[in-house]
C-alpha positions in Angstrom: 0.0 0.0 0.0 2.8 2.5 -0.8 0.6 5.3 -1.9 0.6 8.7 -0.2 -2.8 9.6 -1.4 -4.4 6.5 0.0 -2.6 6.9 3.3 -4.0 10.4 3.5 -7.5 9.1 2.9 -7.1 6.6 5.7 -5.8 9.4 8.0 -8.8 11.5 7.1 -11.2 8.7 8.0 -9.5 8.3 11.4 -9.5 12.0 12.1 -13.2 12.4 11.2 -14.0 9.4 13.4 -12.5 11.3 16.4 -15.4 13.7 16.4 -18.0 13.5 19.2 -20.5 10.6 19.2 -23.7 11.7 17.4 -22.1 13.2 14.4 -19.9 10.2 13.8 -22.7 7.7 14.3 -24.7 9.2 11.4 -21.6 9.0 9.2 -20.7 5.5 10.4 -24.1 4.0 9.5 -24.9 5.9 6.4 -21.5 6.3 4.8 -18.8 4.6 6.8 -19.4 1.2 5.4 -19.3 2.5 1.8 -16.2 4.5 2.4 -14.5 1.6 4.1 -15.3 -0.6 1.1 -13.9 2.0 -1.3 -10.7 2.3 0.7 -10.2 -1.4 0.8 -10.9 -1.7 -2.9 -8.2 0.9 -3.6 -5.7 -0.9 -1.5 -6.6 -4.2 -3.4 -6.0 -2.4 -6.7 -2.7 -1.1 -5.6 -1.6 -4.5 -4.4 -1.6 -5.5 -8.1 -1.0 -8.9 -9.5 1.8 -9.7 -7.1 -0.5 -9.0 -4.2 -3.2 -11.2 -5.7 -0.8 -14.1 -6.1 0.4 -13.7 -2.5 -3.2 -13.4 -1.1 -4.2 -16.6 -2.8 -1.5 -18.6 -0.9 -2.0 -20.5 2.3 -1.0 -17.5 4.4 -2.7 -14.2 3.8 0.1 -12.3 5.5 3.6 -13.5 4.5 6.5 -11.8 3.0 4.6 -10.0 0.2 2.2 -8.1 2.6 5.1 -7.5 5.0 7.0 -5.7 2.2 3.9 -3.7 1.3 3.5 -2.6 4.9 7.2 -1.7 5.4 7.0 0.5 2.2 3.7 2.1 3.3 4.6 2.9 6.9 6.7 6.1 6.2 3.8 7.5 4.2 1.3 7.3 7.0 0.5 10.8 8.2 1.4 11.2 11.9 0.4 14.3 13.8 2.8 15.7 16.3 1.6 16.6 19.8 1.1 20.3 19.1 -1.1 19.5 16.1 -3.1 17.0 18.2 -3.7 19.4 21.0 -4.7 22.2 18.6 -7.2 19.8 16.9 -8.6 18.7 20.3 -8.4 21.7 22.6 -10.9 20.2 25.0 -8.5 17.4 25.9 -7.1 18.6 29.3 -4.5 15.8 29.8 -2.8 13.0 27.9 -5.4 10.4 29.0 -8.3 12.5 27.6 -6.4 13.0 24.3 -5.4 9.4 24.0 -9.1 8.4 24.6 -10.1 10.5 21.5 -7.4 9.0 19.4 -8.4 5.4 20.3 -12.0 6.2 19.6 -11.2 7.4 16.2 -9.0 4.5 15.3 -11.5 2.0 16.6 -14.3 3.5 14.6 -12.2 3.7 11.5 -11.1 0.0 11.7 -14.7 -0.9 12.2 -15.8 0.9 9.1 -13.1 -0.9 7.1 -14.3 -4.2 8.4 -17.9 -3.4 7.7 -16.9 -2.5 4.1 -15.4 -5.8 3.4 -18.3 -7.6 5.0 -20.7 -5.7 2.8 -18.6 -6.6 -0.3 -18.9 -10.3 0.7 -22.7 -10.1 0.5 -22.7 -9.0 -3.2 -24.2 -11.5 -5.6 -20.8 -11.9 -7.3 -18.2 -11.0 -4.6 -14.8 -9.6 -5.7 -11.6 -11.6 -5.2 -12.2 -11.9 -1.5 -8.7 -13.2 -0.5 -7.3 -10.0 -2.0 -10.0 -8.0 -0.2 -9.0 -9.6 3.1 -5.3 -8.9 2.4 -6.2 -5.3 1.5 -8.3 -4.8 4.6 -5.5 -6.2 6.8 -3.1 -3.7 5.4 -5.6 -0.8 5.7 -6.3 -1.6 9.3 -2.6 -2.1 10.1 -2.0 1.5 8.7 -4.8 2.9 11.0 -3.3 1.1 14.0 0.3 2.1 13.2 -0.9 5.7 13.0 -2.6 5.3 16.4 0.6 3.9 18.0 2.8 6.7 16.6 0.4 9.4 17.9 0.0 7.7 21.3 3.8 8.0 21.6 3.4 11.7 20.9 0.7 12.0 23.5 2.7 10.2 26.2 5.9 12.1 25.5 7.8 9.1 24.0 8.2 10.3 20.4 10.7 8.2 18.4 13.8 10.2 17.2 15.4 10.0 13.8 14.1 10.4 10.3 10.6 9.6 9.1 11.7 6.2 7.8 13.5 5.4 11.1 10.5 6.4 13.2 8.2 4.4 10.9 10.5 1.3 11.5 10.2 1.8 15.3 6.4 2.0 15.1 6.2 -1.0 12.9 8.1 -3.0 15.5 5.8 -1.6 18.2 2.7 -2.7 16.2 4.2 -6.2 15.7 5.0 -6.6 19.4 1.8 -4.8 20.7 3.7 -2.5 23.0 5.6 0.8 23.0 8.8 1.1 21.1 11.9 -0.3 22.8 12.8 2.3 25.4 16.5 1.5 25.0 16.4 2.8 21.5 15.2 6.2 22.6 18.7 7.0 23.6 20.3 5.4 20.5 18.6 7.0 17.4 21.1 5.3 15.1 19.5 2.0 16.1 16.3 2.9 14.2 18.1 3.0 10.9 18.2 -0.8 10.6 15.1 -1.6 12.5 12.6 -1.8 9.6 15.0 -4.0 7.6 15.9 -6.4 10.4 14.9 -10.1 9.7 13.5 -10.5 13.2 11.1 -7.5 12.9 10.0 -8.7 9.4 9.2 -12.2 10.8 7.2 -10.6 13.6 5.3 -8.4 11.1 4.6 -11.4 8.9 3.3 -13.5 11.7 1.1 -10.6 12.9 -0.3 -9.9 9.4 -1.1 -13.6 9.0 -2.9 -13.8 12.3 -4.8 -10.6 11.5 -5.9 -11.9 8.1 -7.1 -15.2 9.5 -9.2 -13.4 12.1 -11.0 -11.6 9.3 -12.2 -14.7 7.5 -15.6 -14.7 9.3 -16.4 -11.4 7.8 -17.0 -13.3 4.5 -20.1 -14.9 6.1 -23.1 -14.2 3.9 -26.7 -13.4 4.8 -26.2 -9.8 6.0 -24.0 -10.7 9.0 -20.6 -10.4 7.4 -20.5 -6.6 7.7 -21.3 -6.8 11.4 -18.8 -9.5 12.1 -16.0 -7.6 10.2 -16.7 -4.4 12.1 -16.9 -6.1 15.5 -13.6 -8.1 15.0 -11.8 -4.9 13.9 -13.1 -2.7 16.7 -12.3 -5.3 19.3 -8.7 -5.9 18.0 -7.9 -2.3 17.7 -9.2 -1.4 21.1 -7.2 -4.3 22.7 -4.0 -3.2 20.9 -4.5 0.4 22.1 -5.0 -0.8 25.7 -1.8 -2.8 25.6 0.3 0.0 24.1 -1.1 2.6 26.5 -0.4 0.5 29.5 3.2 0.2 28.4 3.6 3.9 27.7 2.0 4.9 31.0 4.7 2.9 32.8 7.5 5.0 31.3 8.1 8.5 32.7 8.6 10.9 29.8 12.2 12.1 29.2 10.9 15.7 29.2 8.3 16.2 32.0 7.3 19.6 30.5 6.5 18.1 27.1 2.7 18.4 27.5 2.8 22.1 28.5 5.3 22.9 25.7 2.9 21.7 23.1 -0.1 23.7 24.4 -2.1 25.6 21.7 -1.2 29.2 21.5 -3.8 31.5 23.0 -5.4 33.9 20.4 -3.6 37.2 20.6 -0.6 35.8 22.4 2.7 37.2 21.2 5.1 34.4 20.3 8.8 35.1 21.1 10.8 35.9 18.1 7.8 37.3 16.0 
């Protein structure tokens, strides 16, 4: 899924889903399923013939999808803490802001699952193994974005370049916890992280398990969409809980990080202007 435009669409879905309840519920039930289906279809198209061959194998994850995710990760838009606080000025502390981010990611992954489930109910379904592979990648992108932004919220932002940070967050997604705290003091360690054989094996196993859990969403008779949405919401919420618990246990290197990212007050004079 190495496509910046598609990554932006997924980010937009997540950020819209962070909005308060009633407004999102209307969008979720009226348009969320259709939008999720369209996004998954776009990922399937971008996978191309190589992705179709890989998806028809015994393992839906495997090396091919791992490579797609490694290529896509640096393109996933990640908001820094100042941007997050500006977009959610009502979040008074890290926990409140993290709650909003988790809500958005859970709703977005549910919409993606509902979209694939709805496609499975068509009289002539598309190439469903490819759809499942595409959904797996799309949901992984949503969850990796969530993990990266939770690190921002808890003051544990990975150092290094965009590619190096993406490698760190890929490993965190595969291991279902925060990035290795030892690497925070060794930014050079991120350079090889995304390319390491061990991390790739972890990603492959995680993608395979995620794909297999999505098979029930192919159930017909108007229940596939509900199953797909439920599985995705449950898994994303559980992942978020595990990562948050790990990050809470780590005191931030800069204890003033939250105040430093506070939105500027209207009319305030910024030093240096």
